[in-house]
C-alpha positions in Angstrom: -103.2 -84.7 105.5 -101.0 -87.8 104.8 -98.4 -88.4 102.1 -98.6 -90.4 99.2 -97.0 -94.0 99.8 -94.5 -93.4 97.3 -93.6 -89.9 98.2 -93.4 -90.9 101.9 -91.1 -93.7 101.3 -88.7 -91.4 99.3 -88.7 -88.6 101.7 -88.3 -91.1 104.7 -85.3 -92.8 102.8 -83.6 -89.5 102.2 -84.0 -88.6 106.0 -82.7 -92.1 107.0 -79.5 -91.5 104.8 -79.1 -88.2 106.3 -79.4 -89.6 109.9 -77.6 -92.8 109.6 -75.1 -92.2 106.6 -75.1 -93.5 103.3 -73.4 -96.8 104.2 -76.2 -97.5 106.8 -78.9 -97.4 104.5 -78.2 -100.0 101.7 -80.1 -100.7 98.5 -81.7 -104.1 98.4 -79.4 -105.1 95.5 -76.2 -104.0 97.5 -74.2 -107.1 98.1 -73.8 -106.2 101.8 -77.6 -106.6 102.1 -77.8 -110.1 100.7 -78.1 -111.7 104.1 -81.9 -110.4 104.2 -83.6 -113.7 103.0 -86.2 -116.2 104.0 -84.3 -119.2 105.8 -86.6 -121.8 104.0 -86.6 -120.1 100.8 -90.5 -120.0 100.6 -91.2 -116.4 100.4 -89.9 -113.6 98.1 -87.9 -111.0 99.8 -87.1 -107.5 98.5 -86.9 -104.5 100.9 -87.0 -101.0 100.0 -83.7 -100.5 101.7 -81.6 -102.4 104.6 -81.0 -99.9 107.6 -77.8 -100.9 109.8 -77.9 -98.8 112.9 -75.0 -99.2 115.3 -76.8 -98.2 118.5 -80.1 -98.0 120.2 -80.1 -94.2 119.7 -79.8 -94.8 116.0 -82.5 -97.4 115.9 -84.7 -94.9 117.8 -83.9 -92.3 115.2 -84.6 -94.7 112.2 -88.0 -95.8 113.7 -89.0 -92.1 114.3 -88.2 -91.2 110.8 -90.2 -94.4 109.6 -93.4 -93.5 111.7 -93.4 -90.0 110.6 -93.3 -91.1 106.8 -95.4 -94.2 107.4 -92.7 -96.5 106.4 -93.2 -100.1 107.5 -90.2 -101.6 109.4 -89.2 -105.1 109.5 -86.8 -105.9 112.4 -84.0 -108.3 111.5 -81.5 -110.2 113.5 -79.9 -113.4 112.7 -82.4 -114.5 109.8 -82.6 -118.1 111.2 -86.3 -118.0 111.8 -88.4 -120.7 109.9 -91.7 -118.8 109.7 -91.0 -115.9 107.7 -91.3 -113.6 110.6 -88.3 -111.3 109.4 -89.1 -111.4 105.7 -90.1 -108.0 104.1 -93.5 -108.4 102.3 -95.2 -106.6 99.4 -93.8 -104.6 96.6 -90.6 -103.2 98.0 -92.0 -100.6 100.4 -90.9 -102.0 103.7 -87.4 -101.3 105.2 -85.5 -103.9 107.0 -83.9 -102.8 110.2 -81.0 -105.2 110.9 -79.8 -105.0 114.7 -76.4 -106.8 114.0 -74.6 -103.7 114.6 -75.7 -103.7 118.1 -73.3 -106.6 119.2 -71.9 -105.6 122.6 -71.8 -107.6 125.6 -72.6 -104.7 127.9 -72.0 -106.5 131.4 -71.8 -109.7 133.2 -72.4 -109.7 136.8 -71.5 -113.0 138.4 -72.9 -111.9 141.8 -76.3 -111.3 140.4 -76.1 -114.3 138.1 -77.0 -111.9 135.1 -75.8 -110.6 131.8 -76.7 -107.8 129.7 -76.1 -108.1 125.9 -77.2 -106.1 122.9 -79.8 -107.5 120.5 -77.1 -108.3 117.6 -75.0 -110.4 119.8 -74.7 -114.1 118.4 -75.9 -116.5 121.0 -72.6 -118.5 121.1 -71.1 -115.2 122.0 -73.5 -114.7 124.7 -72.8 -118.2 125.9 -69.1 -117.6 125.7 -69.2 -114.4 127.9 -71.1 -116.4 130.4 -68.7 -119.4 130.5 -65.8 -116.9 130.8 -67.4 -115.7 134.3 -67.8 -119.5 135.1 -71.6 -119.2 134.5 -74.1 -120.7 132.0 -76.4 -119.1 129.7 -78.8 -122.0 129.0 -80.6 -121.1 125.7 -79.3 -123.9 123.3 -80.4 -124.0 119.6 -78.9 -125.7 116.5 -78.5 -122.2 115.0 -76.7 -120.7 118.2 -73.7 -120.0 116.0 -75.7 -117.5 113.9 -78.9 -116.7 115.6 -78.8 -113.4 117.6 -80.3 -112.6 120.9 -82.6 -110.0 119.7 -84.2 -112.5 117.4 -84.5 -115.2 120.3 -86.3 -112.7 122.5 -88.6 -111.7 119.7 -89.6 -115.3 118.8 -89.4 -116.5 122.5 -87.0 -119.3 121.2 -86.9 -122.7 122.9 -84.2 -125.2 122.2 -83.0 -128.3 123.9 -82.6 -126.9 127.4 -86.3 -125.9 128.0 -87.1 -128.9 130.1 -84.7 -127.6 132.8 -84.4 -123.9 132.3 -87.4 -122.8 130.4 -87.8 -120.9 127.2 -86.4 -117.5 126.5 -89.3 -116.0 128.2 -88.1 -117.6 131.5 -84.5 -116.3 130.9 -85.2 -112.6 130.3 -84.9 -110.5 133.4 -85.2 -107.1 131.7 -85.4 -105.4 128.3 -84.4 -102.3 126.2 -86.5 -101.6 123.3 -87.4 -99.0 120.6 -91.3 -98.5 120.6 -93.0 -98.0 117.3 -93.1 -94.2 117.7 -89.3 -94.1 118.3 -89.3 -93.9 122.1 -86.7 -95.9 123.9 -88.1 -98.0 126.7 -85.3 -98.6 129.4 -86.3 -101.7 131.3 -83.0 -103.5 131.6 -83.7 -104.6 135.2 -82.2 -107.9 136.9 -85.0 -108.1 139.3 -86.3 -111.6 140.1 -89.4 -110.2 141.9 -91.2 -107.0 140.7 -94.7 -107.1 141.6 -95.7 -103.5 140.1 -98.5 -104.3 137.6 -98.3 -105.4 133.9 -95.0 -107.1 132.9 -94.3 -105.1 129.9 -91.2 -107.1 128.8 -93.4 -110.1 128.4 -95.5 -108.2 125.8 -92.3 -107.8 123.8 -90.9 -111.2 124.1 -92.4 -113.5 121.5 -94.2 -110.5 119.7 -92.1 -111.1 116.5 -91.1 -107.4 116.0 -94.9 -106.3 115.8 -94.6 -104.0 118.8 -91.1 -102.7 118.8 -87.6 -103.5 118.2 -85.7 -105.3 121.2 -82.3 -103.7 121.3 -80.8 -105.2 124.6 -81.7 -108.0 127.1 -80.6 -108.8 130.7 -80.5 -112.6 130.9 -80.7 -115.0 133.7 -77.4 -117.1 134.1 -77.0 -120.4 135.8 -74.2 -122.4 137.7 -72.1 -124.1 134.9 -73.2 -127.8 134.5 -69.6 -129.2 134.2 -70.8 -132.7 134.0 -73.4 -134.4 131.7 -74.5 -137.9 131.4 -76.2 -139.1 128.1 -78.1 -142.1 126.9 -80.3 -143.4 124.1 -83.1 -145.7 125.1 -85.0 -148.0 122.6 -88.8 -148.1 123.1 -91.0 -150.9 122.2 -93.5 -148.4 121.2 -95.3 -145.0 121.9 -97.5 -146.7 124.7 -94.4 -146.6 126.9 -93.4 -143.0 126.5 -95.5 -141.6 129.2 -94.3 -143.9 131.7 -90.8 -143.3 130.7 -91.0 -139.6 130.9 -92.4 -140.0 134.3 -89.6 -142.3 135.5 -87.0 -140.1 134.0 -88.4 -137.1 136.1 -88.5 -139.3 139.1 -84.9 -140.6 139.0 -83.2 -137.5 137.6 -85.2 -134.9 139.2 -83.8 -131.4 138.7 -80.7 -132.8 137.1 -82.9 -133.9 133.8 -82.2 -131.2 131.2 -83.3 -133.0 127.8 -85.7 -135.6 126.6 -85.8 -136.0 122.9 -87.8 -138.5 121.0 -87.4 -139.8 117.3 -88.7 -142.8 115.4 -87.5 -145.5 113.3 -88.4 -143.7 110.4 -85.9 -141.1 111.6 -83.2 -143.7 112.3 -83.4 -144.8 108.8 -83.4 -141.3 107.4 -80.1 -140.7 109.3 -78.5 -144.0 108.2 -79.6 -143.5 104.5 -79.0 -139.9 104.1 -76.1 -139.0 106.5 -74.4 -142.6 106.7 -74.9 -142.4 110.4 -74.6 -145.6 112.6 -77.4 -147.1 114.5 -76.1 -147.8 118.0 -78.4 -150.7 118.5 -78.0 -154.1 116.9 -81.8 -154.4 116.2 -84.4 -152.1 114.9 -86.7 -150.4 117.5 -90.0 -148.4 116.9 -88.9 -145.4 119.0 -85.7 -143.7 120.5 -85.6 -141.6 123.4 -82.3 -139.5 123.9 -81.8 -138.5 127.6 -79.5 -136.0 129.1 -78.8 -135.1 132.6 -76.3 -132.6 134.0 -74.8 -131.6 137.2 -72.3 -128.8 138.6 -70.5 -131.4 140.6 -70.3 -135.2 141.6 -70.1 -136.9 138.1 -70.2 -140.3 139.8 -73.6 -139.5 141.4 -74.9 -138.2 138.1 -73.7 -141.4 136.2 -75.3 -143.6 139.0 -78.5 -141.7 138.5 -78.5 -142.4 134.9 -77.8 -146.0 135.3 -80.5 -146.4 137.8 -83.0 -144.9 135.1 -81.7 -147.2 132.3 -82.1 -150.4 134.5 -85.4 -149.2 135.7 -86.7 -148.7 132.3 -85.6 -152.0 131.0 -86.8 -153.8 134.1 -90.2 -152.2 133.9 -90.7 -152.9 130.2 -90.6 -149.3 129.3 -87.3 -149.6 127.2 -86.3 -152.6 125.1 -82.5 -151.7 125.4 -80.2 -148.8 126.2 -76.8 -147.5 125.2 -75.2 -145.1 127.5 -72.5 -142.5 126.5 -69.3 -143.5 128.1 -67.4 -140.4 127.3 -67.8 -137.0 125.5 -67.3 -138.1 121.9 -70.1 -141.0 122.6 -72.4 -138.3 124.0 -71.7 -136.0 121.1 -72.4 -138.9 118.6 -75.7 -139.8 120.0 -76.7 -136.0 120.0 -75.7 -135.9 116.4 -78.4 -138.4 115.6 -81.1 -136.2 117.1 -79.6 -133.0 115.6 -78.9 -134.4 112.2 -82.7 -135.2 111.7 -83.5 -131.8 109.8 -80.6 -132.2 107.4 -81.4 -136.0 106.7 -85.0 -134.6 105.6 -83.6 -131.9 103.6 -81.4 -134.5 101.6 -84.2 -136.9 101.2 -86.1 -134.2 99.4 -87.7 -131.9 102.2 -90.7 -132.1 104.4 -93.7 -130.0 105.2 -92.5 -128.8 108.8 -94.6 -128.5 111.9 -93.6 -127.4 115.4 -96.6 -128.4 117.6 -97.1 -128.7 121.1 -99.5 -130.5 123.5 -99.6 -131.4 127.1 -97.1 -134.1 128.2 -99.8 -136.8 128.7 -101.0 -136.2 125.0 -97.8 -136.3 123.2 -98.0 -140.2 122.4 -101.6 -139.8 121.4 -101.0 -137.1 119.1 -98.0 -138.8 117.3 -99.9 -141.9 117.0 -102.8 -140.3 115.6 -100.8 -138.1 113.1 -99.0 -140.9 111.7 -102.2 -143.1 111.2 -104.5 -140.3 109.7 -101.7 -138.8 107.6 -101.0 -142.1 106.1 -104.7 -142.9 105.7 -105.6 -139.6 103.9 -102.5 -139.0 102.0 -101.0 -142.2 100.6 -97.2 -142.0 99.8 -96.3 -139.7 102.6 -94.0 -140.5 105.5 -94.3 -138.9 109.0 -91.1 -138.1 110.7 -92.1 -137.1 114.2 -89.2 -136.1 116.7 -88.7 -133.4 119.4 -88.4 -132.0 122.6 -91.2 -134.4 124.3 -90.2 -133.6 127.9 -91.7 -130.1 127.4 -94.4 -131.3 124.9 -93.1 -130.1 121.8 -93.1 -132.4 118.8 -91.9 -131.8 115.1 -94.4 -133.7 113.1 -92.7 -133.2 109.8 -94.3 -135.0 106.6 -92.2 -136.2 103.5 -93.7 -136.8 100.3 -96.5 -134.2 100.7 -95.7 -132.3 97.6 -98.8 -130.2 96.6 -100.9 -131.8 99.3 -98.9 -129.7 101.8 -101.6 -127.3 103.0 -104.2 -130.1 103.4 -101.7 -132.2 105.5 -101.0 -129.3 107.8 -104.8 -128.6 108.0 -105.2 -132.3 109.4 -102.6 -132.1 111.8 -103.6 -128.8 113.1 -107.0 -130.1 113.7 -105.6 -133.2 115.6 -103.6 -130.6 117.7 -106.7 -128.5 118.4 -108.5 -131.6 119.4 -105.9 -132.1 122.2 -106.0 -128.3 123.3 -102.4 -127.8 121.9 -100.5 -125.1 120.0 -99.9 -124.8 116.3 -96.3 -123.3 117.2 -94.5 -124.4 120.2 -91.1 -122.6 119.5 -90.9 -121.1 116.2 -93.5 -118.6 116.4 -96.2 -117.6 113.8 -94.4 -115.2 111.4 -96.5 -115.2 107.9 -96.2 -118.9 107.2 -98.5 -119.9 110.1 -100.5 -116.7 110.3 -103.8 -118.3 109.0 -103.2 -121.2 111.3 -103.4 -119.3 114.6 -107.2 -119.8 114.6 -106.9 -123.5 115.2 -105.7 -123.0 118.6 -106.4 -119.3 119.5 -110.1 -118.4 119.9 -111.8 -115.3 118.5 -111.6 -113.4 122.0 -107.9 -114.2 122.2 -107.1 -113.0 118.6 -109.2 -109.9 119.3 -107.0 -109.3 122.5 -103.9 -109.8 120.5 -105.2 -107.2 117.8 -106.1 -104.7 120.8 -102.5 -104.9 122.0 -101.2 -104.3 118.6 -103.4 -101.4 118.1 -102.7 -99.8 121.3 -98.7 -99.9 120.9 -98.7 -99.6 117.1 -101.6 -97.4 116.0 -100.0 -96.7 112.7 -99.3 -100.4 111.9 -95.9 -99.9 110.8 -94.0 -102.7 112.9 -93.6 -105.9 111.0 -96.8 -105.5 109.3 -98.5 -108.9 108.0 -96.6 -110.9 110.6 -98.4 -112.8 113.5 -101.8 -111.5 113.2 -104.2 -112.3 110.2 
């Protein structure tokens, strides 16, 4: 016989206080619990309590208690997600389990090019620990000063280095996690090759806390790229994008680390809202930021970038190009791309979309989105930008107002027609939960539910997220 929900919650909270201590089980109105929020302010957030364990064993004890009393658990790391994946839903019956107290760098192994850190470590601290050993942790996000490793793993975070190093999924070698019944899976291996059946860590990476709580990860490191070359190219239009991407790969090869597209709309937003300086004398329809990095021989790297710029202009793929001559200039060019979300915010906000298609379909998708949205939703402005080297585009729409849902539906249909994805790097959470059907068929969704039921039969791990 199961307990009544309120009785189970009360008993569970009492046991949690006894197991963790009073100051590790915070009331939702406690000032120390104030960090639990929806980053975009779109969802109400009031947990029954905020749990603050300090070790994997304490996480396991907390989850066991919650499972025993059927108390839903919402794992929480940095709180920088944009789809509501770490927001407690419902009427205050869910507890938030923060991993911020698990913040130790456990080991750095330069000989193995590997680092093991706990889930609550801030990404910039993980990067710093790698750099102290002369190595490089290539997961780079705009929120890396506050985002945590556990959240990056749970959402399979991408960022600006995916083109060269891959997403978090490619960077994780091993995991430690607490399963929904409170058992600890010790999977912190640094093996590059392990052909022994199902790769269990891949189930947890990108699962958004619905299959367990990641408590630590062993990640892959790389040689430190001490030299970088950056340039901004002005494109005559979208038609030249595919050829330019191919030329960049041909000339820069494995030194190519980023290709970031934005439009004249974005440049005007930057100039108007952030007082940015347009580096070109004349306006252009599109801009492509290129970065290449190398561990040695900066002269050869600069020569390769010069070859790309000259070739792009000669072939008519670019109308003009501005290379960065030093680090401040490189930072200034990157500031244009990274300032776009803030410029949108100051302009009144935008309906945000994080979609992905095959490389050859990027230009077609952007052109179709701009044409169709302008036609069907007069007064809106499409600001398309993103990591086009890996097919990921942020098609954000300003001025949609109450038409936001209809705008999104139109865009997702365009993405589905091109066999793309409604979420290339931010995950599904709750805000994109109902959009999953656009690019995941009935069989795929049923398989996802089968995995969920197998690992979390009580349905207590981050309920209401990812799966409709």
